[in-house]
Steps between C-alpha positions, in 0.01 A plus 500: 500500500395678819424867459403632840550858600632361826835472329530876549640423843801344336602804298848623574623172651726434205681830556532429872640155435745602232623822657484385861710184486842656520514622141583865443273735308777573254538130418131443446454800270809468283420571135720520195539821300287360218227399746498850647463651151210269422334584832540873428337460158205321659459737796213693343357232275151378598444136594443279194143486368502121528478549877153655466333161464633398844353792695160661548288599319579204271527275806297500821824473701857624446605158366864584434546653845350193667738280302790709631378434853488129419860513380601684814332241722693206358826696474474601866399145588834369378681709762244429772538124456875523458539662842274235646742240358214371284692456176235277345227764523746771397551302180124465464451875530772553242322274250174689554685829464666386179171380350330832579805698385501335157125546462508868595802567276287422193207725587661831402714440189686829542627386841588139424870589480479623858433144622835323442507127567871469578474632859225245567724220378776617734257519791376147431858372500566679830189341655624158392822564689294618797738755658340822623782719371471374142120509504497861625751595233271342240199679650680831468566448128134420435398798712729733306314409178168586666644817651630636168158462340321647802719812499395582145140380497336461842423867571368554147269200525366631831450846351312369199281232657462600864436872478193652338499763229463854634401623154172316543408695816256788458367733768272802529699810584304671782617845388405477130236223521672344199597134472878500474784251487684401817803693372292818459354459849843465659637792299226722635565364848867586463424859395278547807754331726781736403266797479421471871860544607587764240197717574566472874864602452380802300268606781189423293308308765160496329647370176686234698173396665329469161787285377463284811126461440566395141775263610275343765218442252729341243678298769167340597439402137852359486426293810185364339689393187750311717210305650409370155805273516599489867334415827468784751771363729742479207474870416500639854877551484456733201162673535389397850433693817864588565518693171151647545606630843795678340266664247272609785801648680578710192142628510533587869823687437344700216210608722734655755535876484877468522549194283862388460610417142784285633257282698281464190803410289598234756148350497491501119832318494368237740193444281727460198721247675222303671260484206629602157857373527412161651234436237738601220764257624249217461325595178730715283730212383212301350328809356815617322588151382158458339529845339842410359379167359218674313749702293 
């Protein structure tokens, strides 16, 4: 079985094929009341432990993910060949898809029920008849099975196995010289961040400047912790020069004899939107999911 990371380029093709071939979103996401109840019960459940053996650190590669890409390749290949009027190779891709599908279905016992065989039998029958309309209808039914499982499990699998654990990050707080958790560092950063604007609005310029100095020092430590996991170009959107320039502009405003609290508030808001908020959108879901699963 091929397991090349190159299959990443194929991700999302299944969704494009299923939802882009004249089928409505409502049709492709129809679920029964009982299915919706089961999905709701599983919304906050962690991925099954049996999946651990198919991902790092127990494996060198994300084996299960690569197998999903393999499934996607053959599934997409059915449609590609079908529209090239190459029914023979479409059938060949189906057989490879079915073989992989059955193999993968057995790897996580808790999910075996999510790999029904009946839609595959219908798709095979449609391929024997060879009409595009019937084949696409069969493809949609297989895709709906995949889609139902992905809705419940895909994001959680990404959160558990793709994202690191923030609880393992430690940093030296530049104000206390103590080694603290990442959460403690960001809490201190938040106090300084809001303290700048509040002190400025109260006319306490020197206190606002001290808050800014503390914020700047902690922000630099934050930036360094990001570099433990990310390349410099990856974090520029959150802690790069654009955000640093905004911080410098706050400093310039606070040095003016007639500093304007409204200008400072506007700059603080821009820092929050450009740095804090964008980072939270990326990282908070996985952080909170991991915290919930530890309970």
